[in-house]
N, C-alpha and C positions, 0 to 999 in steps of 0.2 A: 568573599564575593560569593553568592549564592546563584546558580545559573540553573534555569528550568529547561528540559528536554521535553519535547512534545514530537509525536510521530503522526504524521497526517497526510489526507490525499486533499483536503479543502476542494473538493471535487460537486457543487463549487462551494465557496466560504459561506457559511449563513449563521443565523442567530445563534444555534447550539454551540457552533465551534468559537462564536466569542465568549459565551459562556465559561466553556471549557476553560480558554486562556485566560479569562478574568479570574476565575476561581481557583485556577491551580497557582496563579502568580499570588494569589491571596494564601493559599494552604501552605505554600513553599516559602513565603517572603523573599521572593527571588528579586535580586537585583536584574535580570537580564532573562529572555527568553529565546532559546535556539530550537527551531523548528526544522526536522527532516521531513521532506516533503517528497511524495512521488512527483516524478517527472510527467511526462506526455501519456504514460500508459498506466494504469491501476491494477489493482490486485484482483479486483474479480474478474480480470483477463478481458479488459475494454481500453478503447483511449478515454483520456480524461474530457469533460465535455468542452474544457477551454485548456489554452497551452499553459505550460509551467511557467511562464513568464507572467501571463495575467495573473494566476492564481499565486505567485510570488508577491505580486504587488498588491495584491488584494488584503494577503496575510501582514505584510509590513504595514499598510496603512492601516489596519485594524489592531497592532499594538506589538507586533513582534520584531524582534531585535535581529535576527539573523536567520536566513532561511538556506537550508544544503538541500542538494538532490539526492533522495535516495537512488542508488543505480537500479537502470530499469532490470538487472538482474534480479533482484529482490523484490523491487515494487511490485512485480507480477507474479512472484513466487507464493507458494502457500504460505499459511499464518507462521508456521515454524521458522522458514528460511525469511519471510518479511521482518518478522521479529528480530533475528539473529543478527540481520545486515544493517536495521536500523539503530538495534540497541549498541553494537561495535562501533557504528561512527559516531553516536553521542558519547560512548565511552573513551573512544580514543582522543576523542579533543583534547581529553586531560582538565576540563574545566567544568564539566556539568555534573552538578551536584545531585538534581532529583529528575527521575522520568516520571512525567505525569500523563496518566493517558484515561481516556472516558470507559466505564463500565457500565451497564446494566444494574450490577449490585451495589456499586459504590464501597467494596471492601476489601482492600488489599490483602487483608491479614486472611481473609477466606479464601481468595485466589492464591494467594502465597502457599496455603495449605496443599490446595489440588496441586498447585506447581511442583511441590515437594514431591508428591506421589508418583506423578508421572516421570520426574525425573529419577526418582528411584527405580521405578519398573519393578513392583514387588511380585515376588515368584506367582505364576500364574496370569500376571497383567496381559502378556503379549498374548498367550494362548485364548484368554478370554476376547481380546479385541480380535483376533483373526476368526475365532468362533461366531462373533458377531457379524463381521463382514462376510464371512460365508452364508451369513443367514440373507445376506442381501440389504444390510443396513449401511448407510452413507457412514463416511468416516466418524463425523462428530456425533452422530447416535450410537455409533459402535464404541466409542470411545468412552461415553456416557454410561453405556452398558456394563462395558468391563470395570470401570471405576464402583459401579453400584453394587457388583458381585464382589469386590475385593476390599470393599472400605469397612473398617471395625472400629467402632469407638474405642477398643482398648489401646491400638497401635495409631490412630489418629484421633485422638480427643476432641480436636479443634476444628475437625472437619464439618461443614456447615450440613444441617439435615436437607437444604432443597440444594445440595451439591449437583443434582442430575441437571437442574435447570441453568446451574451456572457454566456448566463445560458445554451446553447448547447454545448461550446466546452468543451472537459475533464479537460484540466489543470484550465481553469478560474472556473469551477463547483468546483474542491478541493480549489482552489484559495478562493472561496466565502465561502464553508465550513470551513477553516481554520479561516477566518476572523470572522465568526459566532462563532465557538469554543472559540476563545478567548474573544470575549466580551461576551458571557455567563459565563464565569470564571472570569469576570471582571480584566482581565491579563493586566499587564503592559508592557506585550512584543507587539514591534511595528510590524505590517504586513506590508513586503516590496516586491515589485515583479519587476521580471528580465522577459521582453519579450522574448518567445520563438522564437529562431530562427530556419530555417531550415524547414524539415519535419513536417508534420500534424502528431500528436501523433498516428494516427491510419495508416497512410501511411507506405505500406509494402515495397515501391522501392527503390533501394539504388540509390543516386546520382550520374551522370555519371561524373560531373566536378570534379576536384581536390577538396577534402573535406577541409571544413573551417567551422567556427561557423555560417556563412550566410546559408550554405547548409548541415549544419548538419542533417545526417540520424537520423530516430527513431530506439529505442529500439527493436520495434517490426519487423524494417527490417531487423536487425542484426539477432534477433533470428529466423527468417523466412530462412533467407540465411544460417545458420548454419544448421538449421533441414532440411535444402534440400542440404547439403553436400559440402557448400562453405568453403575452408579452412579458418583458421584464418588468414595465411598470407595475402590471398587477402582481407582480413574484417579489418586489422591491421590499415589502413590509417584512418577510421572512429572511432578509438578508442586513447586515449592518449598512449604511448609506455607503460607507467608503469602499466596501465590497462589490456592492450594486452598481456604484459609478465605475468603478474598474471592468465589471463584466459585461455593462452596456456599452463601453468604448469599444471592447473587443468584439462582440457580437455584432456590432454594426460595418465591422470590415470583414469579418469571416463568420462562417455558420459554426453552430455547436456539432462536435463529432460525436458518432454512435458506431458500435461495431460494425454494422452494414455499410458504412462508407468505405471499408476495407474489404469488403466481399470479393472483388475482381482480383484483387492482390493475393489474398489467401488462396482463391481456387487456382491461381498460376503456381503458387508454393506449392500446393498439395500435388497438383499435376506434374511439376518438376520432379516430385520424390517418386512419381509411378514410373520415372523413365526406366528402361530395360537394363541399364547399367548401374541402377541405384535398387537395391535388392532388399535391404534394412529396412524398409518401411519406414516407420515415424518413431522408432524407439530412442533413437537418439537425442530426442528433444525433449527437454525439462519437464518431470511431471508424467510423462507419457509410460504408459503400461502398455504389454504386448496386447492386451486384450481392447484396448482402446484404440491402437494403431491398427490392428485387424479390422475393428468395426468401422474405422474411417475408409479404409482401402473397398471395404465391402460396399458403403454407402456412399462413397463419391460421385458416382454416376447420377444421383439424386440430388447433388448440390444446387441450390438456389441463393443463398445468401449465408453470412457468417451465422447470423442469429438463428434461422430456421436450421442450420446445419447443428447447431448447439442442441435445440431441442431435438432433433431427429438422433441424434448420439446419444442422449442422455438414458440413464438406466435408473434403477430402483437405488443402486448403489454408489452410481457415478454422478455427482450433482452437476448442473448448468453450469457453476462457475469454475469447477475443475476441468470441465471439457474446455469452457472457452479459455480460460489460462492455456492450456495445452496446445489449440490452435492460434492462439497468440504468438506463442514460443516459435511454433513452425512459422508465421508470418514474420517475425523478428529475428529469426535464427538463433534463438537462445536454445542451447544444449546442456546436457547433463555435465558433460566435461567443463563447461562454464562453471557451473556450481561447484563441482571439485577443486576448480580454480580460486574461486572466491573462498572458498574455506581455508584453501593453502595459503591465502593471503592474508588471513585473519578478518575475513569479510569485507573489510573496509580499508583499501591502500591508500585512499586519498579521499579529500572532502571537497567536493565542486560547490563552489558559492555561486548560489542563485541570485541572493539580494541580501541587502543589509541596511539599516538605519545608520546615518552618520553620526547620533548621538551613541552608538553602540561601539565607539570607537574603544573604549576601554575593554570590552569584552573581546574584541578583534586580538588588541595587543595581549590579553592573555591567553588567548587561544593560539598564538604564534609561539609565545613562549613555552606553553605546555603540551602542545598537541604531538602525539606519536607519528601523526601521517601529514603530507602537506596538503594546504589549502590552494586549491585549484580555482583560478580567476581567469586565466586564460589557455583556450586549448591548445594552441600553437607550443605555448611555454610548458604545460604538460606533457605532451608528446614527447618534447626532448629529454624532459627530467624524468619522468614515470619508469618503471622498468616495462619489458615488454609484456609481461604477465597483465601488470597493473592497466597497460593500455589496451590491452584486449576486452577488459570491462569498459572503458572509458568509450572505446570504439561502438560497443553496444547502445551506449546511451546517446552517442551522436548519430548512428544509424536510424535508432528509434525517432530521434527528434527530427532528425530531417525526412522521415516518412511521415510523420505526423504533419507536419508543416506541410508537406508537399499535398497531401489531402486535403487540409483546413483551406487552403488558399486556391482550390481547383477552381471555384466558381468566381473568385475576386479579381482574376486576370493581374495579380500582382505577386511580384516575385517573392519568394519563402524568404524569412530571416535566415541570413547566414549563421547556421550553428556555431561553425569553427571560430567566426570572428566576434560572435555576441557578448557582451560585457555584462556584469552582475547589474543588477538594478540597485541603485543607490537614492534613496530618500534623504 
């Protein structure tokens, strides 16, 4: 049995995602596709546009066989830990044969060569990286400069000539981290990449031409259009019909969320850390540096909203996304100790099932036979069977989803879905 693994956010699911899903199935000749998907909060440090259940249903209706939740600890982390958590989850299932990811370059060998250099950390790499950071470069640019200073054709003959751009592009960066994560695990899972077509990851504009895989828009463009009041009918051409229908049903019941919807709660959390008995600042939270902690304390009196505060805190060497992740970790109570716990548990102590297709019964049987970790389909049962440490990670997921749903339903006057009793989606 060949099983393709994909790591995704589907925020929202669009034509480019469908192309990757279908092309990866063709390249790997897989029998089934397993998707590890971020839950209700995503890696750029923001809430997902729609909740994880709607995005799971969209993925299943577009051809995915099984959707598992990437714990919020990793889903909101930097690229290294996002990749480590997701790769571990796929690897520990025991049946995944390929990890297929999108990339700007479409060259898995080139990305693998860079992954090898980064894993080796050749002499002088750390010093060159720190020197670039001291000069005010953001981390991705600093890493590119450090690699450029140390790369030599004699020691790395397969290093691509345009490697500097490779390590500066978002999907390439994640692809490199996926490969590094698999190699650190000595995993038998094979990395495969599909070249990203259409708009750049950061491109917020919608194409004027008739949508196709070659000019697929970015998820960012779709989110921006929805936030600006564009109707889903106007955007439907950029999404598979099945995904568009699911999202339409969801948005008929509740609004799409953005960071500013959490502004008041974040401000409350930031103020609570300012109480006299709490003198450590914000440094206990994941990704938080002493410098950013001090900056938050100094600027808190000017706070107006989540997004404006990110802009206020941004510096030349501290990106908006990094700051947004740090603030989100404060909001969700995710601490550095939690990541240490995650590492101790080999990143993935369980696999929470968000949904599956009935036709994937043989896949589920194979997972149950070969997996090194339990499949979680019932939260009450998991609470009884998982260790106290694994339960800590699960409780972070439950809290994040409960908070998300409470904000999402604020204007609907409908009770939020009970995260504890929610069952997987089955199609």
